[in-house]
Each structure stands twice: as C-alpha cells, then as structure tokens.
ZAMARGU-4260 file (C-alpha; in steps of 0.2 Angstrom, whole numbers, plus 5000, padded with zeros to 4 digits):
<rodrens>
0) 5586/5394/5489 | 5588/5396/5470 | 5578/5393/5454 | 5580/5374/5455 | 5570/5375/5472
5) 5556/5385/5463 | 5555/5372/5449 | 5555/5358/5461 | 5542/5365/5473 | 5530/5370/5458
10) 5532/5352/5452 | 5526/5345/5469 | 5511/5357/5468 | 5507/5351/5451 | 5507/5333/5457
15) 5495/5338/5472 | 5484/5346/5459 | 5483/5331/5449 | 5478/5320/5464 | 5465/5333/5469
20) 5457/5332/5452 | 5459/5313/5450 | 5450/5311/5467 | 5434/5321/5462 | 5441/5337/5468
25) 5444/5331/5486 | 5458/5342/5493 | 5462/5330/5507 | 5468/5317/5493 | 5482/5329/5488
30) 5496/5320/5498 | 5513/5314/5492 | 5525/5301/5497 | 5543/5304/5498 | 5546/5292/5483
35) 5534/5301/5473 | 5541/5318/5477 | 5559/5313/5473 | 5553/5305/5457 | 5544/5321/5452
40) 5559/5333/5456 | 5571/5321/5447 | 5561/5322/5431 | 5557/5341/5433 | 5576/5345/5435
45) 5584/5331/5426 | 5595/5326/5441 | 5599/5311/5451 | 5588/5304/5465 | 5601/5309/5478
50) 5601/5327/5471 | 5582/5327/5471 | 5582/5321/5490 | 5594/5336/5494 | 5582/5348/5486
55) 5567/5341/5495 | 5577/5342/5512 | 5581/5360/5508 | 5562/5364/5505 | 5558/5355/5522
60) 5571/5364/5532 | 5565/5381/5524 | 5547/5377/5530 | 5539/5374/5513 | 5535/5356/5518
65) 5522/5350/5530 | 5525/5332/5536 | 5510/5321/5539 | 5519/5306/5546 | 5522/5289/5538
70) 5533/5297/5524 | 5518/5307/5518 | 5518/5326/5516 | 5510/5341/5507 | 5518/5357/5501
75) 5514/5371/5513 | 5503/5380/5501 | 5492/5365/5497 | 5491/5360/5515 | 5485/5377/5520
80) 5472/5376/5506 | 5466/5359/5514 | 5464/5366/5531 | 5456/5382/5526 | 5443/5372/5515
85) 5438/5363/5532 | 5438/5378/5544 | 5427/5375/5559 | 5426/5383/5576 | 5424/5366/5586
90) 5431/5349/5583 | 5419/5336/5576 | 5406/5350/5570 | 5402/5354/5552 | 5414/5364/5542
95) 5409/5383/5538 | 5413/5382/5519 | 5399/5375/5510 | 5409/5371/5494 | 5427/5374/5488
100) 5436/5374/5472 | 5454/5375/5468 | 5462/5381/5452 | 5480/5383/5448 | 5486/5396/5437
105) 5504/5400/5430 | 5506/5419/5430 | 5520/5429/5422 | 5537/5433/5430 | 5549/5443/5420
110) 5567/5439/5417 | 5578/5454/5421 | 5592/5446/5412 | 5586/5450/5394 | 5597/5465/5392
115) 5613/5469/5402 | 5614/5485/5412 | 5627/5493/5400 | 5615/5492/5385 | 5606/5508/5391
120) 5623/5517/5387 | 5617/5518/5369 | 5603/5531/5373 | 5609/5539/5389 | 5621/5554/5389
125) 5639/5549/5393 | 5640/5561/5408 | 5624/5553/5416 | 5627/5534/5413 | 5641/5533/5427
130) 5630/5541/5439 | 5616/5529/5436 | 5627/5514/5436 | 5634/5519/5453 | 5616/5521/5460
135) 5608/5506/5452 | 5619/5493/5446 | 5623/5477/5456 | 5636/5465/5449 | 5627/5448/5449
140) 5645/5440/5451 | 5647/5448/5468 | 5638/5445/5484 | 5639/5464/5490 | 5634/5479/5479
145) 5627/5496/5481 | 5614/5494/5468 | 5599/5483/5466 | 5598/5478/5447 | 5610/5469/5435
150) 5600/5470/5420 | 5583/5473/5412 | 5568/5463/5404 | 5563/5466/5386 | 5548/5476/5393
155) 5559/5488/5404 | 5572/5490/5391 | 5559/5495/5377 | 5550/5507/5389 | 5566/5516/5395
160) 5572/5518/5377 | 5556/5523/5370 | 5553/5537/5384 | 5570/5544/5381 | 5571/5543/5362
165) 5553/5544/5355 | 5546/5561/5353 | 5529/5557/5360 | 5517/5566/5373 | 5511/5551/5381
170) 5517/5533/5385 | 5507/5518/5392 | 5516/5505/5402 | 5506/5489/5402 | 5514/5474/5411
175) 5509/5462/5425 | 5513/5465/5443 | 5531/5462/5448 | 5536/5466/5430 | 5548/5481/5435
180) 5537/5495/5429 | 5544/5507/5442 | 5562/5506/5435 | 5554/5508/5418 | 5548/5525/5422
185) 5560/5530/5436 | 5576/5528/5425 | 5570/5540/5412 | 5564/5552/5426 | 5582/5551/5434
190) 5590/5555/5417 | 5579/5570/5413 | 5581/5577/5430 | 5600/5575/5430 | 5601/5583/5412
195) 5592/5598/5419 | 5603/5599/5434 | 5619/5598/5424 | 5613/5611/5411 | 5610/5623/5426
200) 5591/5622/5426 | 5591/5620/5445 | 5575/5627/5450 | 5557/5619/5449 | 5549/5603/5451
205) 5555/5592/5436 | 5547/5575/5439 | 5529/5573/5446 | 5524/5556/5453 | 5505/5554/5455
210) 5499/5540/5466 | 5481/5534/5471 | 5486/5528/5488 | 5496/5535/5502 | 5503/5518/5506
215) 5510/5517/5489 | 5517/5535/5490 | 5527/5529/5506 | 5533/5513/5498 | 5539/5522/5483
220) 5547/5536/5493 | 5558/5523/5503 | 5564/5516/5486 | 5568/5533/5479 | 5577/5539/5495
225) 5590/5524/5493 | 5593/5528/5474 | 5594/5547/5477 | 5606/5545/5492 | 5618/5535/5480
230) 5616/5548/5466 | 5620/5562/5478 | 5635/5553/5486 | 5642/5550/5468 | 5640/5569/5464
235) 5648/5574/5480 | 5663/5562/5478 | 5666/5561/5459 | 5655/5574/5451 | 5649/5592/5452
240) 5648/5595/5471 | 5636/5609/5468 | 5622/5597/5462 | 5610/5587/5472 | 5594/5579/5467
245) 5580/5584/5479 | 5564/5575/5484 | 5548/5580/5493 | 5531/5573/5496 | 5515/5584/5497
250) 5498/5577/5502 | 5486/5579/5517 | 5499/5571/5529 | 5513/5584/5525 | 5514/5595/5540
255) 5515/5614/5541 | 5532/5620/5548 | 5523/5626/5564 | 5516/5609/5567 | 5533/5600/5566
260) 5541/5594/5583 | 5558/5585/5585 | 5556/5566/5585 | 5541/5566/5574 | 5543/5551/5561
265) 5545/5555/5543 | 5533/5544/5533 | 5540/5528/5541 | 5555/5531/5530 | 5572/5521/5533
270) 5589/5530/5533 | 5597/5526/5516 | 5614/5529/5523 | 5615/5516/5537 | 5602/5505/5529
275) 5612/5501/5514 | 5617/5484/5507 | 5602/5475/5516 | 5606/5482/5533 | 5592/5488/5544
280) 5594/5507/5545 | 5588/5519/5558 | 5571/5528/5556 | 5571/5545/5548 | 5563/5558/5560
285) 5561/5577/5560 | 5574/5587/5569 | 5570/5605/5575 | 5582/5618/5582 | 5573/5635/5584
290) 5568/5639/5566 | 5578/5626/5557 | 5569/5609/5552 | 5579/5595/5545 | 5577/5576/5542
295) 5589/5566/5552 | 5592/5548/5555 | 5588/5542/5573 | 5603/5529/5572 | 5618/5537/5563
300) 5613/5555/5564 | 5615/5559/5546 | 5606/5575/5540 | 5597/5574/5524 | 5596/5592/5517
305) 5590/5586/5500 | 5573/5579/5508 | 5560/5593/5509 | 5548/5588/5522 | 5536/5602/5527
310) 5524/5611/5516 | 5532/5628/5515 | 5549/5620/5511 | 5541/5610/5497 | 5532/5624/5489
315) 5547/5637/5491 | 5561/5626/5487 | 5553/5615/5474 | 5560/5598/5474 | 5566/5589/5458
320) 5555/5574/5462 | 5538/5577/5470 | 5526/5563/5476 | 5508/5567/5478 | 5490/5561/5474
325) 5476/5567/5463 | 5466/5574/5477 | 5480/5585/5484 | 5484/5590/5466 | 5466/5596/5463
330) 5467/5605/5479 | 5484/5614/5475 | 5480/5620/5457 | 5468/5634/5462 | 5480/5641/5476
335) 5487/5658/5474 | 5502/5652/5485 | 5506/5638/5473 | 5502/5647/5456 | 5507/5665/5459
340) 5519/5666/5473 | 5529/5650/5470 | 5524/5646/5451 | 5526/5628/5457 | 5522/5617/5442
345) 5530/5627/5428 | 5545/5617/5424 | 5539/5599/5425 | 5547/5587/5412 | 5538/5571/5416
350) 5522/5567/5424 | 5520/5548/5430 | 5502/5542/5434 | 5505/5526/5442 | 5491/5512/5444
355) 5482/5521/5431 | 5468/5508/5430 | 5461/5515/5446 | 5456/5531/5437 | 5440/5525/5428
360) 5422/5531/5427 | 5419/5548/5435 | 5436/5548/5443 | 5444/5545/5426 | 5434/5559/5419
365) 5441/5570/5433 | 5459/5565/5430 | 5457/5569/5412 | 5453/5587/5415 | 5465/5588/5430
370) 5479/5584/5418 | 5473/5597/5406 | 5472/5610/5420 | 5490/5605/5425 | 5496/5607/5408
375) 5489/5625/5408 | 5501/5629/5422 | 5517/5624/5413 | 5530/5632/5402 | 5535/5615/5396
380) 5527/5601/5387 | 5530/5586/5399 | 5529/5568/5394 | 5514/5559/5403 | 5517/5541/5408
385) 5503/5529/5413 | 5508/5513/5422 | 5497/5499/5426 | 5496/5480/5427 | 5477/5478/5423
390) 5473/5490/5409 | 5463/5478/5397 | 5462/5489/5382 | 5476/5502/5385 | 5475/5511/5368
395) 5457/5516/5371 | 5459/5519/5389 | 5474/5531/5386 | 5465/5540/5372 | 5451/5544/5383
400) 5461/5548/5399 | 5475/5558/5390 | 5464/5565/5375 | 5478/5561/5363 | 5479/5552/5346
405) 5487/5535/5346 | 5504/5532/5337 | 5504/5551/5333 | 5505/5557/5351 | 5506/5542/5362
410) 5512/5524/5362 | 5508/5509/5371 | 5523/5498/5378 | 5517/5480/5383 | 5526/5466/5391
415) 5530/5452/5379 | 5525/5434/5383 | 5536/5427/5397 | 5541/5409/5400 | 5545/5410/5418
420) 5530/5409/5429 | 5523/5411/5447 | 5512/5397/5453 | 5496/5404/5460 | 5484/5392/5469
425) 5466/5400/5469 | 5455/5393/5483 | 5438/5399/5480 | 5426/5396/5494 | 5407/5398/5496
430) 5401/5400/5514 | 5387/5389/5521 | 5371/5400/5521 | 5368/5395/5540 | 5386/5400/5545
435) 5395/5417/5547 | 5408/5423/5534 | 5415/5434/5548 | 5419/5418/5558 | 5428/5411/5543
440) 5438/5427/5541 | 5444/5428/5559 | 5448/5409/5559 | 5458/5412/5543 | 5467/5426/5551
445) 5471/5415/5567 | 5477/5401/5555 | 5489/5412/5545 | 5495/5420/5561 | 5499/5403/5567
450) 5509/5399/5551 | 5518/5415/5553 | 5523/5412/5571 | 5530/5395/5567 | 5536/5397/5550
455) 5538/5415/5546 | 5527/5417/5531 | 5516/5432/5530 | 5498/5435/5524 | 5486/5449/5519
460) 5467/5448/5520 | 5457/5461/5511 | 5440/5467/5517 | 5432/5482/5508 | 5424/5489/5524
465) 5433/5498/5539 | 5418/5493/5550 | 5420/5475/5546 | 5439/5476/5549 | 5435/5481/5567
470) 5422/5468/5569 | 5434/5454/5564 | 5447/5461/5575 | 5435/5461/5590 | 5429/5443/5587
475) 5447/5437/5585 | 5452/5446/5601 | 5439/5437/5611 | 5443/5421/5603 | 5462/5422/5606
480) 5463/5432/5623 | 5448/5425/5632 | 5446/5407/5624 | 5465/5405/5620 | 5462/5400/5602
485) 5470/5391/5593 | 5473/5380/5608 | 5460/5366/5603 | 5470/5364/5586 | 5485/5360/5596
490) 5477/5346/5606 | 5487/5331/5599 | 5479/5319/5611 | 5462/5323/5604 | 5468/5326/5586
495) 5482/5312/5583 | 5481/5312/5564 | 5492/5326/5557 | 5481/5324/5541 | 5466/5330/5551
500) 5462/5347/5544 | 5457/5353/5562 | 5475/5350/5568 | 5488/5365/5568 | 5502/5356/5577
505) 5509/5349/5561 | 5515/5367/5558 | 5528/5366/5572 | 5544/5370/5565 | 5562/5370/5573
510) 5561/5373/5592 | 5544/5383/5595 | 5530/5373/5603 | 5513/5379/5610 | 5509/5386/5627
515) 5490/5388/5630 | 5492/5404/5639 | 5506/5413/5631 | 5506/5408/5613 | 5489/5414/5608
520) 5494/5431/5615 | 5510/5431/5605 | 5501/5426/5589 | 5488/5439/5591 | 5501/5453/5593
525) 5507/5448/5576 | 5490/5451/5568 | 5484/5469/5565 | 5472/5479/5554 | 5476/5493/5541
530) 5466/5506/5533 | 5468/5524/5527 | 5463/5532/5543 | 5471/5521/5556 | 5484/5529/5568
535) 5502/5524/5565 | 5499/5516/5548 | 5517/5521/5543 | 5524/5511/5558 | 5512/5496/5554
540) 5518/5496/5536 | 5536/5496/5541 | 5534/5483/5554 | 5525/5472/5541 | 5540/5475/5528
545) 5552/5471/5542 | 5543/5455/5547 | 5537/5460/5564 | 5519/5458/5559 | 5513/5442/5551
550) 5495/5445/5545 | 5487/5462/5540 | 5469/5463/5538 | 5467/5478/5526 | 5455/5488/5515
555) 5461/5492/5498 | 5475/5503/5504 | 5488/5489/5502 | 5481/5484/5485 | 5492/5494/5473
560) 5510/5492/5469 | 5517/5490/5486 | 5531/5477/5488 | 5530/5465/5502 | 5543/5451/5499
565) 5538/5439/5512 | 5519/5438/5508 | 5514/5420/5503 | 5495/5421/5506 | 5482/5433/5501
570) 5464/5432/5507 | 5450/5442/5498 | 5433/5443/5506 | 5419/5445/5494 | 5420/5450/5475
575) 5428/5468/5474 | 5418/5481/5465 | 5432/5482/5452 | 5438/5465/5445 | 5455/5473/5442
580) 5457/5472/5461 | 5458/5453/5461 | 5475/5452/5451 | 5481/5468/5460 | 5478/5460/5477
585) 5485/5443/5472 | 5500/5451/5465 | 5505/5457/5482 | 5511/5439/5486 | 5524/5427/5478
590) 5536/5441/5473 | 5552/5434/5481 | 5561/5419/5476 | 5569/5415/5493 | 5554/5419/5504
595) 5540/5413/5493 | 5547/5402/5479 | 5537/5412/5467 | 5521/5404/5474 | 5505/5411/5481
600) 5489/5404/5489 | 5475/5416/5485 | 5459/5413/5496 | 5443/5421/5489 | 5429/5420/5501
605) 5412/5421/5492 | 5397/5427/5502 | 5380/5421/5500 | 5373/5432/5486 | 5369/5426/5469
610) 5381/5438/5461 | 5396/5431/5471 | 5391/5413/5470 | 5391/5414/5451 | 5410/5415/5452
615) 5411/5398/5461 | 5407/5390/5444 | 5414/5403/5433 | 5432/5406/5440 | 5440/5412/5425
620) 5427/5427/5424 | 5433/5431/5442 | 5452/5428/5439 | 5454/5435/5422 | 5437/5445/5420
625) 5446/5462/5420 | 5455/5457/5403 | 5438/5458/5394 | 5432/5473/5403 | 5432/5491/5395
630) 5438/5504/5407 | 5426/5519/5406 | 5432/5536/5407 | 5417/5548/5410 | 5424/5563/5403
635) 5408/5568/5394 | 5399/5569/5411 | 5392/5587/5412 | 5395/5588/5431 | 5413/5584/5428
640) 5415/5597/5415 | 5407/5610/5425 | 5418/5607/5440 | 5434/5608/5430 | 5429/5622/5420
645) 5425/5632/5436 | 5442/5625/5443 | 5451/5631/5428 | 5444/5648/5430 | 5450/5648/5448
650) 5467/5642/5443 | 5469/5657/5431 | 5463/5669/5445 | 5477/5661/5456 | 5490/5663/5443
655) 5485/5682/5442 | 5486/5684/5461 | 5468/5684/5465 | 5461/5675/5480 | 5451/5660/5476
660) 5442/5657/5493 | 5426/5663/5500 | 5430/5661/5518 | 5444/5671/5527 | 5455/5664/5539
665) 5444/5670/5553 | 5429/5661/5546 | 5420/5676/5539 | 5414/5677/5521 | 5422/5689/5509
670) 5411/5700/5498 | 5402/5688/5487 | 5396/5700/5474 | 5414/5705/5471 | 5420/5687/5471
675) 5407/5683/5458 | 5412/5698/5448 | 5430/5692/5447 | 5424/5675/5441 | 5414/5683/5427
680) 5429/5694/5423 | 5441/5679/5422 | 5429/5668/5413 | 5429/5681/5399 | 5448/5684/5399
685) 5452/5665/5400 | 5440/5659/5387 | 5454/5656/5374 | 5463/5646/5388 | 5448/5637/5394
690) 5444/5630/5376 | 5459/5619/5379 | 5448/5608/5390 | 5438/5604/5375 | 5441/5587/5367
695) 5454/5586/5354 | 5451/5568/5349 | 5432/5568/5347 | 5425/5582/5336 | 5409/5591/5341
700) 5413/5591/5360 | 5415/5610/5362 | 5404/5616/5376 | 5416/5628/5385 | 5407/5644/5381
705) 5390/5638/5385 | 5395/5630/5401 | 5405/5646/5406 | 5389/5656/5404 | 5379/5643/5414
710) 5391/5643/5428 | 5391/5662/5429 | 5372/5662/5430 | 5373/5650/5444 | 5386/5660/5453
715) 5376/5675/5452 | 5363/5667/5463 | 5376/5663/5476 | 5375/5679/5487 | 5357/5677/5490
720) 5359/5658/5493 | 5372/5662/5506 | 5360/5674/5515 | 5347/5660/5515 | 5360/5648/5522
725) 5365/5660/5536 | 5347/5662/5541 | 5344/5644/5542 | 5360/5642/5552 | 5355/5655/5564
730) 5338/5647/5565 | 5346/5630/5569 | 5357/5638/5583 | 5341/5646/5591 | 5332/5629/5589
735) 5346/5620/5597 | 5346/5632/5612 | 5327/5630/5614 | 5328/5611/5613 | 5342/5611/5626
740) 5331/5622/5638 | 5316/5611/5635 | 5325/5596/5639 | 5331/5603/5656 | 5313/5609/5659
745) 5306/5591/5655 | 5319/5583/5667 | 5314/5595/5681 | 5296/5593/5678 | 5297/5574/5679
750) 5307/5575/5695 | 5294/5587/5702 | 5280/5576/5697 | 5287/5560/5705 | 5291/5570/5721
755) 5273/5577/5722 | 5264/5562/5714 | 5257/5574/5701 | 5252/5562/5687 | 5245/5575/5676
760) 5262/5584/5677 | 5271/5568/5674 | 5261/5565/5658 | 5265/5582/5652 | 5284/5579/5655
765) 5283/5563/5646 | 5275/5571/5631 | 5288/5584/5631 | 5302/5571/5631 | 5293/5562/5616
770) 5293/5579/5606 | 5311/5583/5610 | 5316/5565/5604 | 5307/5568/5587 | 5316/5585/5585
775) 5333/5579/5591 | 5334/5560/5590
</rodrens>
C-alpha cells in the first residue's frame, strides 16, 4: 500500500459522503458501484481504468472494501458508520440511536520530506552528527535500516534549529497530533546530553521529561530505549567507549531495590537489541543475583547496564534522561534524600513538559509554581519546552504557565499549513431517550471486535468512568458468553441482504468463518478494558501494540501522545470535560499509511442531556471548539500559592539536610514544636529565595512575605490540633470497640429471646440493632 491507495480510498469516501448528503443524510444510500469507483479513482489519480481497477482490488484484498453483492460495495469506514447508526439488540426492532449525523473533515498530516536529514549538520556539532545519523537515519532508498527517519518536516526542522541555536528560556511546540513533536524535542535533548558527556560532565540528570500519564511514560520509554541502544552501540564500536547515555524512570511504579524479584517485567519494555529492524524482541525483565539487580532481555539475554530501574539506583546514579510525572516530581522536591544526599536536579539542561494543554486551571497553577521550585534546585538555567497539539492560544498560555516574557524569553514554534490530509469521518449519535447508552457501547465494542477478528483493524472506546468500564465489560460478557453474541448478526438465512445494517457476515474476510460456540469467545478474548489502576496494564498496552488485542475500552489514560499504528476506529462516550480531549482521542487513530490509509472513523455517542445534545446540531463547536477556548492557569489562586510557598520552604529545609516529615518510619509523630520552629527559621532564611515564586510578568503580584507569616501562624496551631486529632482517634477506637461488643450482645439477646419466647427482650434487642446501624451503617 502506498500514497496512491490513500488518495484512491479517500476519493471513494468523498463519493459516499456526496451520496449521503444528496439522499437527505441517509447513510444507507452511501453505496458505490464498481464502475463509479473505478471512475472516481481514475480521475483522482489521473490513471487508466485498468490501473484504477488494480488499486481497487488492492483495497479489497487488504480489507478496506465491504462487498454488498451485485457489484455494490462501501468503504470499510463508511460501512461501519452505517451499521453503527442502526445498532439494535434484536433483529426487526427499533434502532437505539435516535438520530445520527456524519461529518467528514480533512485533518493535517505532515510531510517528513521537507528537509533532508543531513541539513541538521549546519547547527549540530560535527562530533555528534555521525552519532545521531547512526541512531536515527533511515535511507528511504533501502528496505532495511537501523534508524526510523529519513528527513524532517518544516515544523520539526524549525523547532530543532531554534532550540539548539536560539538563546531562549522557553519554547512552545504547537502542532497537530502525528506532527512529529517527539523528535522535535528529543533530538535537541540528545545533542545536549552528548555534548555534556563528551566534555566530561558525566554526573547528573541532564534531560527531564515530564508526562501527565504513565501510559505515555511507558510508550516514550520504549521509543527512547531503541534510540539510546543504537547510540551506545555506536559509542562502543566507533567512539569513546567510556561514554554511555543512561536512562531511568521515576514514578509511583518504580520499585525499591528490596522489592525487586527476578523475572519481574520492566514497564512492558521490549528489548532494543533483538527487537531491531521491526523484529519482535523479547520482553525486558529484572534480573537479581544476590545484591546485584540488572535489566535483562528474556529472549537474547542481553544485559542493559545503562537502564536504571529501581529507586535507589535512579537517585544515586542519576541517569542522563529521566522520565517522570508532575505528581512524583512534587513528591520528590521536599525530600532530604533527593535534595541533600543526591543533589538530584542540579545539572538539568532541558526540561520537556509534554502534552502541556493538560495543565490548566488549578493544575496549571500548580505546575507554574512546581517549575519555579524546580528551578530553585538547579545550578543551571535549563531550557523549558512545552509540547502540545491543542493549545489554542500558545503565547498567552506559555506566559501564564512559565511566567516568561514572549519573544524576549520564550518563543512559539507552530506547524505551518499542510497540504496532505488524514480523512476523519465523524459519526455523531444521539441515543433514544427510551434506550440505554450502555447497550450501544457494548454492542459497538462487539462490532469493532468482530471487525478486528475478521479484518485486523483495531479500535479504542473512551469512557470517563472506571465504574462504567466494568459495567460495560459485564454486560458484554453476559451477551457474548451466555447468549453467544453476535451470533444473530451472522444468520445469513434470516438476514440475506448484505446491505442490512444488522448483518455482520459481510465482514467475512479470507478464510475465517463464524462458529456459534467458539467465535464469540475468541472475539471476547480480544476485547479488554484499560485504566490507571488495572493490573497488568503494561502487558495490555504491549498486547494492543502488537495486535493481540483488537478493542480497548479505556478511560483517558490512552488519550495522550501514545502511538497505536493499527487503530482505525475511535469511540467517545459523552462529551469530555475538556474539549481538547476530542482531537487528542481522535488523533490516536489513522496514524499509519499501510494499516489505516490515514483514515479514521470517530464515533461520538451523545447521552440524553441538553448540554450534550446541543452538539448534535453544532458539530464544529464539538470538533474544533478547543481552538476558541482560552486555557486558564490558576496561578493567582491563594490556596495554590500557600501550598507551593510551604513546599518551597520544605525544599530549602531538605537542601540543608533537615527532615521534612512529621511521622517517623515507626508511625510515631516527631516533636511538632521543634518542627514548626524549623519552618519559621527557614521561612526567614529563605525569604530572598521564596520571592522568586512571585510573578515576573505581572506587576503587583508580590504576596510572599504576607503568605509566609500567615502560614507560620497556621503551623503554630498544629501541635494543639494534632493533640485534638489524637483524642478523637482514641475516642473512635474506643467507640468502635463498644459498638462491636454491643453488636455481639444484641445477637445473643435476640437468640435468647427467641429460645425463651421473651418478646420484651426481643424488642430490646431489635432496638439495640437499630441504634448500632445508626452509629455504624
């Protein structure tokens, strides 16, 4: 499959869309004949009828065409839109969607051929360029190659050049999903880290990547492992053998050394040694021998000593590249271990804040001060890079989040207009008020699972509720394992017309058929759920990437930045709290030419609320509403300021080897009067430092001194409050013991009353039970 097949497929979708609109928005009317398709492809590509027929056959063999008989067919994406629009649980009944609308949008796909790879030589040191070329470059004329890119888009080239040559404190990378933002900040990060290594500055974290989701951390970790493996290979074979680039990940899932056992998987990561050149590599796992802990490939046995995998190692050895999230970062800064014993953050050269649009409102205010606190830990003046696809007004957002002056201190690098496009079919559905949206969702999951089983195309369905995920999974399990769904959809005797939306048998492809008893189980096994707290989530993500899972029903954990090349279909249940989530979620699909033909079906299920139904008739406000939205950063919030002012004092205490906790390891409280005295002492000492939390870009916002005095006054009350909490806690323990005893007494009294037929005692026991339930429901 090549770009000609993309153009041809998109031209067929445009013809179907024209028919949809010509026939009063009846999706069932979007059917093409073979002659129409050949004519459309011939005109789109300016080729002969014979060549057009060959391309149409290629699309059919690859599963992108659904044959309806008598020389009629639909594209797979439009056919799915038709059948989803008519979802019902029983043949001959009314459909569950009350109304549906289809809108087709062309969304940008960058061309990574605007600049040849070698053009970056002009601003990359000559001793570093060959290392990067070995690690990253893929000759487009050759089938095989170690690297993954052959050139850069205008946006990538401009971003890489600006970060490496412009003397700015901040950079904002604003470009659509799939625009290559990762390479735009990764290549400057590699250059800076290699410069430091070659010059002899070997110790200390040099590059800090901050992500909002653990799923995104793991996805980026896998990509970076491949690149660092090739760089280290080059250094060992052709360069300075004493140099190695190192990497670590530090978050709540990073184990302590004592908790590591041999055979534990390492973040679902794949071996970059035996997994090179598109081969399926072994899984990376922990290996432990006595006191030595390593990361080892379960397949080829390679040991990766440049991957730091447990907390003590990460903090002590300080990897060149550190991946973390904002919550872990906030937790680490006031740590004596981090700040004093290891002086962990002092040498950072670049800080990357990926998917920056997430940090808005109160969270954005917290990130602003967190970055300021991080700056107080450093001896360097690092460059801060913000990256996002959905920042509507990047200049204003960056000014608030970074507290920097535009042009003078930070610059915005935007993606230019692009002529190549991804075709996105938006199917917006309103649920019948008398029907259940949960039923539509699990039926949609079954349908997408069926398409994956027969044709290999993946889908993701987003639901913003863990409880609803499990409810959908339960309903689907009952339907598929007890009632053998979707068996009715494959009853070709009852449903003889392939154009009937209830029929799924037109999705038969190649040799697979349907067995009532085994196929539903096989389809169900390829559908699963994903959320932040689910067990084995790393394995689930890996199985999805490798194509062993066909449909994921997920919360927002898979929303940001993760690359799933086989995803063609995205379902979104309800209108997300942030409209930016719509393009982010839709952007997970249609990212691969061969597996998706740069085409996405985005199914948005509107529930029966006035707010959501509003978007059925105002689709642009749903699809592009984020472009007009200001992203608030609540940095003026007094509670946010108080929290980070106190945290900054604690950071300073930690840097000076003072403990910053009020509970010892045995659970007992320290002397609170002494602790409060230390806070007062350091509040005074650190006041010149704390003023750096005040606004630089907006005059008059200087509250540090007043807030410091206010916080100390509140902390002065802490010892007496803790004494009150202790008394309440002790009272609760005694009360719990009394309730337990009373419950036992009530049970025995009830049994005695029934055995002796003592009605008065039985009434007293019943009254005691009622009182206990009121105290302890």
